[in-house]
Structure formats: structure tokens, C-alpha cells
C-alpha positions, 0 to 999 in steps of 0.5 A: 125220907132218907137219913141225910134228908131228915138231918137237913130238914131238922137243921132247917127247922132249927135255923128257922126256929132260931130266926123266929125266936130272934125276931120275936125277942127283938120285936118284943123288946122294942114294943116294950120300950115304946109302951113304957114311954107312952105310959110314962107320958100319960102320967106327966100330963102336967109337964108338957116337955116330958110328954114330948120327950117320952113320945119322941122316945116311943116313936123312935122305938116304933121306927126301929121296929119298922126297920127290923121288919123291913130288914126281915122282908129284905131277907126273904127276897134275896133268893130271887135276884134280878141279875144282869150284866152291870158296870159294877165300878159305877154302882160301887162308887155311887152307892158308897158316896150315897151311903156316906152322905153327911157323915164325917167319913171319907172314902178313897177308891182304887180300881184295877185297869180291867173293867169291873163288869158283874152279873148282878141285881143292881138294887141288891148290890146297892143294899150290900154296899150300903150295909158295909159302909154303914158298918164302917161309919158306925165303927168311926163315929168321930170320922175316919177313912174307908178304903175301897179297892176293886179288881178282877181275880181268877180262881182255879177250882179249890183256890178259894174254899167258898168259890167255884173256879172262874173270874170274879170281881173282888172288892175290899172295904177297909175302915180305920175304926177299932176293928173286929174282936177275934172272938167275934169274928166267927159270928159276925154273919150270924143272924141277930149277932151284934156288938152295937146296942141299937142294931138288929144284927141282920145287916151282914147276914143279909149281905151274906145271903145276897152274895150267896144267891149271886154265886159270890161270897163275902168274908171278913179279913183278919189281921188287916191292921187296926180297922175292919176289912171285908171282901166281897166276890161277884162273878164277872160278866162278859158285857155291861148292859 
């Protein structure tokens, strides 16, 4: 094993250790909360309403631990996307509307005239869109607007530091929330980094990994007004299925 391979191996082992440590820490905390509420419920047998409340809190903690495990399973599957030519404009709008659901957030869409045809895994793309919309909703608890803009852009080699030359579909998601603090910007794609108390910090890293394995990219755009703004890039396909 040469020096470069050794360094790369050590970096992978370090990253794996950090990831495993983060999972263990979050999972232990959630189980501790659940067990704590169960113990409290067992001491309040004479007060049924307290037993019900504590059991509900314990159930909520278990459900959050289940979601954490589901996110980790998603993280392990992103390396094998089932890519095919897709009408990404249709998937984009449908996925945004589904993710918004009954929340007080509204969305508007601006598409270029060119067809938005991408080579992608439809299920994984819906997951990326859901992650971004969910983040926007959490940033606007009292309601607000999510602006979605999409169009094709050509990049020559070196135009964008993370993209090879070629044509890409570029989609931006801009919300009217509080935005991202400057000191948080370099860390928002780090596994388990979060500024929200009830979030695992895995959503954006999963989105990042999915786009990477599609030959694309996702980035946070600084200085886009009061809200947060993200841009994702996907290679353009020749024809839609």
C-alpha cells in the first residue's frame, strides 16, 4: 500500500468512526428519553392521564429513533441509483406539492422554456426534493413562500468547481425564512450537523450524496436575501422515458 492509499484509507476510517459515533450518540439519547418516560409512567399508575402522557412521549422518542435508522438505510443505498431519462419538471412540481402538504407554506414555480430532462433515479430525486422542502417548511413555521426556479445551463470545464463540463438542469429552492448563519454555512452538509433540536442532521448529507452519485451537485447559495437558498444540478438527458 502506497502513501496516498494509506492516507485515503485512514481518512475513510476516520469518517466511518465519526459517522458511527454520531449514530450511536443520537440513538442512545433517544432510547434514554424513551426509557425515562416509561419509568416515569410506571410510578404514576394512580394518575392515568400522566401515564398516557408519558407513554406518548416515549412513543415519540421511539418513532424518532426509527426515522433515524431509516435515514441511515437511505444513506447506504444512495451509491446505486437506478438512473433513466426523466421529465424532471413534472417530478419536481409533484414532489414539492406533496412535501408541502397541509403546511402554511406556498410554492411558486418558474421554469425555462427548455424541457427539463434529466438522467436520474426518480425515487431518489423525490427524496432530495422532500428534504429541501421540509427544511424550508421548518424555517418558516408561521408560513411563507418557497420559490422554485429551474432551467438548463451549459458549463465549460472549469466553469464550476464541482461540475464537469456539459449541460445540467439547475434548480434553486429559495425560502422566505430566517436564512443560514454565516458560521453554519460551511457545515450544513456535514453528517449530524443541525441547528434544530428535533432533527438528526442527516437530510442534507443524504441529498448531497444522492446528487454526487448522479454526477451532479448541491450547494447552499450565500447572500440570497433573508431566506435560505439551495441549488441542485443534474446532468441533462437526451430524451425522457
